[in-house]
C-alpha positions in Angstrom: 0.0 0.0 0.0 1.3 3.4 -1.0 0.8 6.5 1.1 -0.9 8.2 -1.8 -3.7 5.6 -1.5 -4.6 6.7 2.0 -7.6 9.0 2.2 -7.9 11.8 4.8 -10.0 11.2 7.8 -12.6 13.9 6.9 -13.1 12.3 3.5 -13.7 8.9 5.1 -16.3 10.5 7.5 -18.1 12.3 4.8 -18.2 9.1 2.6 -19.5 7.2 5.6 -22.3 9.7 6.2 -23.3 9.6 2.5 -23.5 5.9 2.5 -25.5 5.8 5.8 -28.0 8.2 4.3 -28.3 6.0 1.2 -29.0 3.0 3.5 -31.8 5.0 5.2 -33.4 6.0 1.9 -33.2 2.4 0.6 -34.7 1.1 3.8 -37.7 3.4 3.4 -38.1 2.2 -0.2 -38.0 -1.4 1.0 -40.7 -0.7 3.7 -42.9 0.9 1.1 -42.5 -2.0 -1.3 -43.2 -4.5 1.4 -46.5 -2.7 2.2 -47.4 -2.7 -1.5 -46.6 -6.4 -1.8 -48.9 -7.2 1.2 -51.7 -5.1 -0.4 -51.3 -6.9 -3.7 -51.3 -10.3 -2.0 -54.6 -9.5 -0.3 -56.0 -8.3 -3.6 -54.9 -11.5 -5.3 -56.6 -13.6 -2.6 -59.8 -11.6 -3.0 -59.7 -11.9 -6.8 -59.1 -15.7 -6.6 -62.1 -16.0 -4.3 -64.2 -14.0 -6.8 -63.0 -16.2 -9.7 -63.9 -19.3 -7.7 -67.4 -18.0 -7.0 -67.9 -17.2 -10.7 -66.7 -20.6 -11.9 -67.8 -23.0 -9.2 -70.5 -21.1 -7.3 -70.4 -20.3 -3.6 -68.4 -22.5 -1.3 -69.9 -25.8 -0.1 -70.1 -24.8 3.5 -72.4 -21.8 2.6 -74.6 -24.2 0.6 -74.9 -26.5 3.5 -75.8 -23.5 5.7 -78.6 -22.5 3.3 -80.1 -26.1 3.4 -80.3 -26.0 7.2 -82.6 -23.0 7.2 
């Protein structure tokens, strides 16, 4: 290692602060995307239920409940 490769302390500190702020920004983006993924999963579940109702009719347990009345 050559002495010309060594960076001054204040440059290292500023680089570290810049990288830490990037981590914070990316963590916020990750949290937003996780929330969107959860919402999309719930929507997919709902739409699959709707598709099942359209193709097969209501679930069997609800048909049994109607027959008991």
